N, C-alpha and C positions, 0 to 999 in steps of 0.2 A: 442980657445972661434975666431968663426969668427971675420976678419977686420972688417963686412959691418954690426954688430949684431951694435947698439946703447946704449951707457954705456952712460948712468946719475948717479950724488948720491944721496940719496936720500929725500933729500932737493929738488929735483926734482918731485922725485914722492909722495912726502908731498902737496907740490904746486903743480900742475898739470895732478890729477889722473882722470879726467876726458880727457881730449887732448886726457891722456898716455893713455886709453882707447880707443880710436876713430881712433887715430893714430895704432894699433896695429889691430884693426879689419883692417881696410882699406888695413897697411900693409903686415901682418901678420906676421911679422920678432921682431925677441922677443926684447924685453930691457933686456939689463944687468943695475944691483940696486947696486954700490957701498956704502960705509961706512966705512970713514975714507982713501977712495984711497984703499976699498980694492972688488975688486966683493962676494959680499952677496946672491946676487939672479937675477931671470933670471923671468921674467913676460913674460906673452906671452897669443896670445887670446886661446877662450877655442878650437876652432875646429884644430887651429894646434897642441893646448893641446888632443886634445883624434885622432889624428892624429900621434901624437908620440907616444903616448898609444899605438895605434894597429900595428905601427914598431915595437916596444919590443916586442910585445907576439908573432909576427909573427916571430922574430929571432930568441926568447925562443921555439917555437915551434921545427925550424929549427935548435936549439946547442942540445934537446934531440933527434930528430930523428938524426944528429951527433953519439950522444954516442952510442946508440942505436948497431947504421952502429954497429962501433967500437969496442962492446960485445957480436956483430956476432949476434942478435937480428932482423933478419926482412926475409923474403921472395923472391922468386926472382917476377917478374915480368910476368914471365911464368905461375908459379906455381898457380898467386894468380889471372887470368884470366883465364886460367883452374880451377877453384874453382867457376868463375862468373858463367864459360860460363854451368858447374852442374847443379847450382841452374832455372841457367835461365829453361833448362831441364825440371825440376824435375815440 
């Protein structure tokens, strides 16, 4: 967990929801909510969430690509460009 991340108890979330929405929208820093002293959830603004999801999607694509390379399922860039040149010539 990032030490700059704010940590608040669930009672704070219940009583300060509007303030939390405003703060998270402005700072774009997540808020960790605890229950009985244990971290239970993370609250973040929508823009940060969407960026996080996009980053995860790109990482998944990269991981899939690496697996394909490890299996030997790839073509050299030279072959790909040669095929593209053939298509352009037609």
